[in-house]
C-alpha positions as CSV (number, residue, x, y, z in Angstrom):
1,M,25.1,150.1,-10.7
2,Q,28.6,149.4,-12.0
3,V,29.3,147.2,-9.0
4,R,26.3,145.0,-9.8
5,G,27.4,144.7,-13.4
6,L,31.0,143.8,-12.3
7,L,29.6,141.1,-9.9
8,L,27.4,139.7,-12.7
9,L,30.4,139.5,-15.1
10,L,32.5,137.8,-12.4
11,A,29.7,135.3,-11.7
12,L,29.5,134.4,-15.4
13,I,33.2,133.9,-15.7
14,L,33.2,131.5,-12.7
15,L,30.2,129.6,-14.1
16,A,32.0,129.2,-17.5
17,A,35.2,128.0,-15.8
18,T,33.3,125.5,-13.7
19,A,31.5,124.1,-16.7
20,E,34.8,123.7,-18.6
21,A,36.3,121.9,-15.6
22,G,33.3,119.5,-15.6
23,K,34.0,118.7,-19.2
24,N,37.6,117.9,-18.5
25,K,36.6,115.5,-15.7
26,K,34.2,113.6,-18.0
27,E,36.9,113.3,-20.7
28,K,39.4,111.9,-18.1
29,G,36.8,109.3,-17.0
30,K,36.7,107.9,-20.6
31,K,40.5,108.0,-21.2
32,D,40.4,104.7,-23.1
33,G,37.7,105.8,-25.5
34,S,35.7,102.5,-25.2
35,E,32.1,102.6,-26.1
36,C,31.3,99.2,-24.5
37,E,29.2,99.3,-21.3
38,D,28.7,95.6,-20.5
39,W,32.1,94.8,-18.9
40,R,32.7,91.4,-17.2
41,W,35.4,91.5,-14.6
42,G,37.3,88.6,-13.1
43,P,38.6,88.3,-9.6
44,C,41.6,90.4,-8.3
45,V,44.7,88.3,-8.9
46,P,47.7,89.3,-6.6
47,N,51.1,89.7,-8.3
48,S,52.7,87.5,-5.6
49,K,51.5,85.2,-2.8
50,D,47.8,85.5,-1.9
51,C,47.5,89.2,-1.1
52,G,48.8,92.7,-2.0
53,L,48.8,94.6,-5.3
54,G,47.6,92.8,-8.4
55,Y,45.3,93.1,-11.4
56,R,41.8,92.2,-12.5
57,E,41.0,91.4,-16.2
58,G,37.8,92.6,-17.9
59,T,36.3,91.7,-21.2
60,C,33.5,93.3,-23.2
61,K,32.7,92.0,-26.7
62,D,36.1,91.9,-28.5
63,E,37.9,94.3,-26.0
64,S,39.9,93.4,-22.9
65,K,41.4,95.5,-20.1
66,K,43.5,95.1,-17.0
67,L,42.8,97.2,-13.9
68,K,45.1,97.5,-10.9
69,C,43.6,96.2,-7.7
70,K,44.6,95.3,-4.1
71,I,43.7,92.4,-1.8
72,P,44.4,93.4,1.8
73,C,46.7,90.9,3.5
74,N,44.5,90.8,6.7
75,W,41.3,90.1,4.6
76,K,39.2,87.0,5.2
77,K,40.2,85.1,2.0
78,K,37.2,82.8,2.4
79,F,34.8,85.5,1.3
80,G,37.0,87.1,-1.4
81,A,38.0,90.7,-1.6
82,D,35.1,91.7,-3.8
83,C,32.3,90.7,-1.4
84,K,31.5,93.2,1.4
85,Y,29.4,92.2,4.4
86,K,27.7,93.9,7.3
87,F,28.4,91.8,10.4
88,E,26.3,91.7,13.6
89,S,27.9,91.5,17.0
90,W,29.6,88.4,18.3
91,G,27.4,85.9,20.0
92,G,28.0,84.3,23.3
93,C,30.8,81.7,23.9
94,S,29.7,78.1,23.4
95,A,31.0,76.0,26.3
96,Q,30.9,72.9,24.1
97,T,33.0,74.1,21.2
98,G,34.9,76.9,22.8
99,V,34.1,79.3,19.9
100,K,31.8,82.2,19.3
101,T,30.0,83.0,16.1
102,R,28.5,85.9,14.1
103,S,26.9,86.3,10.7
104,G,27.3,88.8,8.0
105,I,24.8,89.9,5.3
106,L,26.0,90.8,1.9
107,K,26.2,94.6,1.5
108,K,27.9,94.9,-1.8
109,A,29.3,92.7,-4.5
110,L,32.0,94.5,-6.5
111,Y,32.7,93.8,-10.2
112,N,29.7,91.4,-10.4
113,A,31.4,89.0,-8.0
114,Q,29.6,85.8,-7.1
115,C,29.0,86.2,-3.3
116,E,27.1,84.3,-0.7
117,E,24.1,86.3,0.7
118,I,24.9,85.3,4.3
119,V,28.2,84.1,5.8
120,Y,29.1,82.8,9.2
121,V,32.4,83.3,11.0
122,T,33.8,81.8,14.2
123,K,36.7,82.6,16.5
124,P,38.0,81.1,19.7
125,C,36.6,82.4,22.9
126,S,38.9,84.7,24.9
127,S,40.4,83.0,27.9
128,K,40.8,86.4,29.7
129,I,38.1,87.6,32.0
130,K,37.5,91.3,31.6
131,S,37.1,93.2,34.8
132,K,34.4,95.9,35.0
133,S,36.3,98.3,37.2
134,K,38.7,100.2,34.9
135,G,40.9,102.8,36.5
136,Q,39.7,101.9,40.0
137,S,42.0,100.4,42.6
138,P,40.6,98.1,45.4
139,L,40.3,99.8,48.8
140,L,43.3,98.9,51.0
141,P,42.7,98.5,54.7
142,S,44.5,101.1,56.8
């Protein structure tokens, strides 16, 4: 009977500690104390050149904030870093143009970014011909 009471007491202590930790996380999320909920965010502006670390400015009523952000240097700058797309497989190579194409459908627009619903990308066709026989050597006549 005492073991059961001890386990119940231990469970209550763990539950209280977990609840207190949850309160601390909520307080950290609102570290600036702003009551505003309708923030309008601008694009990520890199500190130098056209990619890398930077900041984004936001406004809400009379308040303004700056958040740190990052634009990957290998990103397709045509779409913007705040537009995320789901791309299909590359199509076949066009003999006339020498390029292949694929389309992407908008998956997520971050920070209320203005994004196109569907985008198309092209790339040059590969001049290399891939062989199907990996790891196999041709039979040599003996």
